[in-house]
N, C-alpha and C positions, 0 to 999 in steps of 0.2 A: 357886519363881516361874517363871512363864510366859515363854516365849520368843516374840517376834513377829518371824516371818521375812517381810520384805516385798520384793516384786518387782515392777517396772515393765517393760513390754515394748511394742514395736510390731508390729502384725500386718502380715504380707505382703499386698501388694495382691492384690485379688480373693477374699479370705477371705469366705465366706459366713456370714450370720447363723446358719444351721444348724450349720456347724462351731464358730462362737463358743459357741453354746449348748451343744454336745457338749462341748466343751473345760471350760466352767464346770461342767457336771454331772459330769464325769469327776473333776475336782478334789474336788469335795463328796463324792464317793463313797469318797475314801480315808479320810475320817474314820471310824474303827472298824475300819479294815483296818491302818493304820500305828500301831503302838504309840506312844503318847505325842502323837498328833496329836488335838488337843482340838476345834479348830475349822478351817475353811478357807473363805475368802471370796474371791470372784473376781468381777470386773465392770469395765465401763467407767468413765472418768472422769465424774463428775457434770457435767452440763450447766452449772451455775453456776461450776464451777471448771476446766472443760475448757481455757480460754484460758492457764491456767498449767501445763498437762500437758506442755509442752515437746516435744510430738510423741508421748508415749506414749499408746497407745490402752487399755491394760488394766492393771489391778493385781492383785495377789495377796496376801492376808495369811494366812499359816499360823500357827497358834496351837499351840505345843508345850507340854507339861506342864512340862519344864526343858530345860536346856541339854543335859544328858546324852542327851536324845533325838534331838539333831540328826543325830548321825552314823547312827543307825538309820533316821531319816526319809530322808536323803539316799541311802542303799543300799537301801531297802526296793523290792522288785520293783514295787509299785503306784505309787510315786513315779518309779521309773526309766521305767516305761512312759508316765506322764503327761508 
């Protein structure tokens, strides 16, 4: 059964769009490198729901094959660098 690992975070002031784009791309590039990582989605709140974001700027959803993949995901060098 897949595991959905969800994170919300706030960006530091002054973060450029180029930095955000690089962050998003680096996350997506972990798929295929980290065993068990099936999909990785990252992006800003949707404009239609941004008023409910409670100050969070970005969200991440990492989909892993199963719960047994979580420890390896957290310790994998690509994830730690990310």
